[in-house]
N, CA, C, O and CB atoms as a CASP TS submission, in Angstrom:
PFRMAT TS
TARGET T0000
AUTHOR 0000-0000-0000
METHOD Language model
MODEL 1
PARENT N/A
ATOM      1  N   PHE     1      24.890 -46.518 -87.567  1.00  0.00           N
ATOM      2  CA  PHE     1      23.430 -46.307 -87.484  1.00  0.00           C
ATOM      3  C   PHE     1      22.998 -46.179 -86.028  1.00  0.00           C
ATOM      4  O   PHE     1      22.258 -45.270 -85.652  1.00  0.00           O
ATOM      5  CB  PHE     1      22.661 -47.473 -88.169  1.00  0.00           C
ATOM      6  N   VAL     2      23.483 -47.117 -85.226  1.00  0.00           N
ATOM      7  CA  VAL     2      23.091 -47.096 -83.815  1.00  0.00           C
ATOM      8  C   VAL     2      23.573 -45.809 -83.150  1.00  0.00           C
ATOM      9  O   VAL     2      22.866 -45.220 -82.333  1.00  0.00           O
ATOM     10  CB  VAL     2      23.657 -48.328 -83.073  1.00  0.00           C
ATOM     11  N   THR     3      24.787 -45.378 -83.510  1.00  0.00           N
ATOM     12  CA  THR     3      25.345 -44.175 -82.885  1.00  0.00           C
ATOM     13  C   THR     3      24.514 -42.949 -83.255  1.00  0.00           C
ATOM     14  O   THR     3      24.183 -42.138 -82.389  1.00  0.00           O
ATOM     15  CB  THR     3      26.817 -43.973 -83.311  1.00  0.00           C
ATOM     16  N   THR     4      24.177 -42.811 -84.541  1.00  0.00           N
ATOM     17  CA  THR     4      23.389 -41.646 -84.946  1.00  0.00           C
ATOM     18  C   THR     4      21.996 -41.704 -84.318  1.00  0.00           C
ATOM     19  O   THR     4      21.461 -40.682 -83.889  1.00  0.00           O
ATOM     20  CB  THR     4      23.281 -41.571 -86.489  1.00  0.00           C
ATOM     21  N   GLN     5      21.416 -42.897 -84.266  1.00  0.00           N
ATOM     22  CA  GLN     5      20.104 -43.040 -83.641  1.00  0.00           C
ATOM     23  C   GLN     5      20.182 -42.631 -82.177  1.00  0.00           C
ATOM     24  O   GLN     5      19.309 -41.918 -81.681  1.00  0.00           O
ATOM     25  CB  GLN     5      19.587 -44.491 -83.771  1.00  0.00           C
ATOM     26  N   ASP     6      21.219 -43.078 -81.488  1.00  0.00           N
ATOM     27  CA  ASP     6      21.410 -42.712 -80.087  1.00  0.00           C
ATOM     28  C   ASP     6      21.529 -41.201 -79.958  1.00  0.00           C
ATOM     29  O   ASP     6      20.911 -40.588 -79.087  1.00  0.00           O
ATOM     30  CB  ASP     6      22.661 -43.404 -79.504  1.00  0.00           C
ATOM     31  N   ARG     7      22.336 -40.607 -80.843  1.00  0.00           N
ATOM     32  CA  ARG     7      22.549 -39.164 -80.777  1.00  0.00           C
ATOM     33  C   ARG     7      21.231 -38.414 -80.999  1.00  0.00           C
ATOM     34  O   ARG     7      20.952 -37.424 -80.323  1.00  0.00           O
ATOM     35  CB  ARG     7      23.598 -38.727 -81.822  1.00  0.00           C
ATOM     36  N   GLU     8      20.423 -38.897 -81.954  1.00  0.00           N
ATOM     37  CA  GLU     8      19.148 -38.229 -82.209  1.00  0.00           C
ATOM     38  C   GLU     8      18.212 -38.380 -81.017  1.00  0.00           C
ATOM     39  O   GLU     8      17.509 -37.437 -80.655  1.00  0.00           O
ATOM     40  CB  GLU     8      18.489 -38.792 -83.475  1.00  0.00           C
ATOM     41  N   MET     9      18.199 -39.554 -80.411  1.00  0.00           N
ATOM     42  CA  MET     9      17.340 -39.777 -79.256  1.00  0.00           C
ATOM     43  C   MET     9      17.729 -38.850 -78.121  1.00  0.00           C
ATOM     44  O   MET     9      16.866 -38.224 -77.506  1.00  0.00           O
ATOM     45  CB  MET     9      17.412 -41.235 -78.800  1.00  0.00           C
ATOM     46  N   THR    10      19.026 -38.756 -77.836  1.00  0.00           N
ATOM     47  CA  THR    10      19.454 -37.905 -76.727  1.00  0.00           C
ATOM     48  C   THR    10      19.121 -36.447 -77.033  1.00  0.00           C
ATOM     49  O   THR    10      18.768 -35.687 -76.131  1.00  0.00           O
ATOM     50  CB  THR    10      20.971 -38.071 -76.461  1.00  0.00           C
ATOM     51  N   ARG    11      19.234 -36.049 -78.319  1.00  0.00           N
ATOM     52  CA  ARG    11      18.903 -34.667 -78.669  1.00  0.00           C
ATOM     53  C   ARG    11      17.420 -34.404 -78.422  1.00  0.00           C
ATOM     54  O   ARG    11      17.051 -33.373 -77.859  1.00  0.00           O
ATOM     55  CB  ARG    11      19.265 -34.375 -80.145  1.00  0.00           C
ATOM     56  N   TRP    12      16.564 -35.352 -78.851  1.00  0.00           N
ATOM     57  CA  TRP    12      15.126 -35.186 -78.628  1.00  0.00           C
ATOM     58  C   TRP    12      14.809 -35.192 -77.139  1.00  0.00           C
ATOM     59  O   TRP    12      13.989 -34.406 -76.663  1.00  0.00           O
ATOM     60  CB  TRP    12      14.335 -36.295 -79.343  1.00  0.00           C
ATOM     61  N   GLU    13      15.474 -36.094 -76.403  1.00  0.00           N
ATOM     62  CA  GLU    13      15.230 -36.139 -74.958  1.00  0.00           C
ATOM     63  C   GLU    13      15.647 -34.827 -74.314  1.00  0.00           C
ATOM     64  O   GLU    13      14.988 -34.333 -73.400  1.00  0.00           O
ATOM     65  CB  GLU    13      15.987 -37.316 -74.309  1.00  0.00           C
ATOM     66  N   GLY    14      16.753 -34.269 -74.803  1.00  0.00           N
ATOM     67  CA  GLY    14      17.212 -32.987 -74.263  1.00  0.00           C
ATOM     68  C   GLY    14      16.197 -31.882 -74.517  1.00  0.00           C
ATOM     69  O   GLY    14      15.906 -31.084 -73.626  1.00  0.00           O
ATOM     70  N   TRP    15      15.655 -31.836 -75.735  1.00  0.00           N
ATOM     71  CA  TRP    15      14.659 -30.815 -76.055  1.00  0.00           C
ATOM     72  C   TRP    15      13.397 -31.018 -75.222  1.00  0.00           C
ATOM     73  O   TRP    15      12.838 -30.059 -74.691  1.00  0.00           O
ATOM     74  CB  TRP    15      14.317 -30.844 -77.556  1.00  0.00           C
ATOM     75  N   LEU    16      12.947 -32.276 -75.109  1.00  0.00           N
ATOM     76  CA  LEU    16      11.747 -32.546 -74.313  1.00  0.00           C
ATOM     77  C   LEU    16      11.974 -32.158 -72.861  1.00  0.00           C
ATOM     78  O   LEU    16      11.089 -31.600 -72.212  1.00  0.00           O
ATOM     79  CB  LEU    16      11.351 -34.029 -74.410  1.00  0.00           C
ATOM     80  N   PHE    17      13.183 -32.461 -72.349  1.00  0.00           N
ATOM     81  CA  PHE    17      13.513 -32.105 -70.973  1.00  0.00           C
ATOM     82  C   PHE    17      13.451 -30.597 -70.790  1.00  0.00           C
ATOM     83  O   PHE    17      12.918 -30.109 -69.794  1.00  0.00           O
ATOM     84  CB  PHE    17      14.906 -32.634 -70.595  1.00  0.00           C
ATOM     85  N   LEU    18      13.996 -29.858 -71.750  1.00  0.00           N
ATOM     86  CA  LEU    18      13.976 -28.393 -71.654  1.00  0.00           C
ATOM     87  C   LEU    18      12.544 -27.873 -71.659  1.00  0.00           C
ATOM     88  O   LEU    18      12.204 -26.973 -70.891  1.00  0.00           O
ATOM     89  CB  LEU    18      14.772 -27.762 -72.814  1.00  0.00           C
ATOM     90  N   VAL    19      11.696 -28.445 -72.533  1.00  0.00           N
ATOM     91  CA  VAL    19      10.309 -27.986 -72.623  1.00  0.00           C
ATOM     92  C   VAL    19       9.573 -28.255 -71.315  1.00  0.00           C
ATOM     93  O   VAL    19       8.912 -27.367 -70.777  1.00  0.00           O
ATOM     94  CB  VAL    19       9.584 -28.676 -73.795  1.00  0.00           C
ATOM     95  N   PHE    20       9.687 -29.482 -70.804  1.00  0.00           N
ATOM     96  CA  PHE    20       8.997 -29.820 -69.562  1.00  0.00           C
ATOM     97  C   PHE    20       9.542 -29.018 -68.393  1.00  0.00           C
ATOM     98  O   PHE    20       8.786 -28.618 -67.507  1.00  0.00           O
ATOM     99  CB  PHE    20       9.120 -31.309 -69.274  1.00  0.00           C
ATOM    100  N   TYR    21      10.859 -28.777 -68.383  1.00  0.00           N
ATOM    101  CA  TYR    21      11.471 -27.986 -67.318  1.00  0.00           C
ATOM    102  C   TYR    21      10.936 -26.555 -67.355  1.00  0.00           C
ATOM    103  O   TYR    21      10.636 -25.970 -66.315  1.00  0.00           O
ATOM    104  CB  TYR    21      13.013 -27.992 -67.451  1.00  0.00           C
ATOM    105  N   ALA    22      10.820 -25.994 -68.568  1.00  0.00           N
ATOM    106  CA  ALA    22      10.298 -24.631 -68.709  1.00  0.00           C
ATOM    107  C   ALA    22       8.849 -24.570 -68.215  1.00  0.00           C
ATOM    108  O   ALA    22       8.470 -23.627 -67.521  1.00  0.00           O
ATOM    109  CB  ALA    22      10.387 -24.158 -70.189  1.00  0.00           C
ATOM    110  N   LEU    23       8.039 -25.572 -68.570  1.00  0.00           N
ATOM    111  CA  LEU    23       6.653 -25.601 -68.115  1.00  0.00           C
ATOM    112  C   LEU    23       6.587 -25.718 -66.599  1.00  0.00           C
ATOM    113  O   LEU    23       5.770 -25.057 -65.958  1.00  0.00           O
ATOM    114  CB  LEU    23       5.895 -26.761 -68.772  1.00  0.00           C
ATOM    115  N   PHE    24       7.451 -26.565 -66.018  1.00  0.00           N
ATOM    116  CA  PHE    24       7.473 -26.750 -64.575  1.00  0.00           C
ATOM    117  C   PHE    24       7.830 -25.452 -63.869  1.00  0.00           C
ATOM    118  O   PHE    24       7.168 -25.054 -62.910  1.00  0.00           O
ATOM    119  CB  PHE    24       8.461 -27.848 -64.191  1.00  0.00           C
ATOM    120  N   VAL    25       8.890 -24.789 -64.352  1.00  0.00           N
ATOM    121  CA  VAL    25       9.309 -23.517 -63.752  1.00  0.00           C
ATOM    122  C   VAL    25       8.204 -22.473 -63.916  1.00  0.00           C
ATOM    123  O   VAL    25       7.942 -21.692 -63.002  1.00  0.00           O
ATOM    124  CB  VAL    25      10.632 -23.013 -64.396  1.00  0.00           C
ATOM    125  N   GLY    26       7.557 -22.463 -65.087  1.00  0.00           N
ATOM    126  CA  GLY    26       6.469 -21.519 -65.317  1.00  0.00           C
ATOM    127  C   GLY    26       5.325 -21.743 -64.339  1.00  0.00           C
ATOM    128  O   GLY    26       4.757 -20.780 -63.823  1.00  0.00           O
ATOM    129  N   LYS    27       4.982 -22.988 -64.078  1.00  0.00           N
ATOM    130  CA  LYS    27       3.914 -23.278 -63.122  1.00  0.00           C
ATOM    131  C   LYS    27       4.323 -22.853 -61.719  1.00  0.00           C
ATOM    132  O   LYS    27       3.514 -22.291 -60.981  1.00  0.00           O
ATOM    133  CB  LYS    27       3.560 -24.775 -63.142  1.00  0.00           C
ATOM    134  N   VAL    28       5.569 -23.115 -61.346  1.00  0.00           N
ATOM    135  CA  VAL    28       6.038 -22.767 -60.003  1.00  0.00           C
ATOM    136  C   VAL    28       5.968 -21.254 -59.791  1.00  0.00           C
ATOM    137  O   VAL    28       5.557 -20.789 -58.728  1.00  0.00           O
ATOM    138  CB  VAL    28       7.482 -23.275 -59.782  1.00  0.00           C
ATOM    139  N   PHE    29       6.373 -20.491 -60.809  1.00  0.00           N
ATOM    140  CA  PHE    29       6.385 -19.034 -60.665  1.00  0.00           C
ATOM    141  C   PHE    29       5.070 -18.382 -61.106  1.00  0.00           C
ATOM    142  O   PHE    29       4.922 -17.162 -61.046  1.00  0.00           O
ATOM    143  CB  PHE    29       7.531 -18.453 -61.466  1.00  0.00           C
ATOM    144  N   GLY    30       4.109 -19.220 -61.553  1.00  0.00           N
ATOM    145  CA  GLY    30       2.798 -18.699 -61.907  1.00  0.00           C
ATOM    146  C   GLY    30       2.762 -17.984 -63.238  1.00  0.00           C
ATOM    147  O   GLY    30       1.899 -17.132 -63.449  1.00  0.00           O
ATOM    148  N   TRP    31       3.683 -18.306 -64.156  1.00  0.00           N
ATOM    149  CA  TRP    31       3.665 -17.686 -65.479  1.00  0.00           C
ATOM    150  C   TRP    31       2.657 -18.382 -66.383  1.00  0.00           C
ATOM    151  O   TRP    31       2.110 -17.762 -67.295  1.00  0.00           O
ATOM    152  CB  TRP    31       5.063 -17.725 -66.114  1.00  0.00           C
ATOM    153  N   VAL    32       2.406 -19.670 -66.135  1.00  0.00           N
ATOM    154  CA  VAL    32       1.515 -20.429 -67.008  1.00  0.00           C
ATOM    155  C   VAL    32       0.137 -20.555 -66.346  1.00  0.00           C
ATOM    156  O   VAL    32      -0.769 -21.162 -66.917  1.00  0.00           O
ATOM    157  CB  VAL    32       2.111 -21.837 -67.317  1.00  0.00           C
TER
END
């Protein structure tokens, strides 16, 4: 249970990181 929970958390963190990174890059280059 703990392992799957950990895996799900890291997956969500990875997706959130990608989203925030995309927004950050978009702001830097003036796309957003």
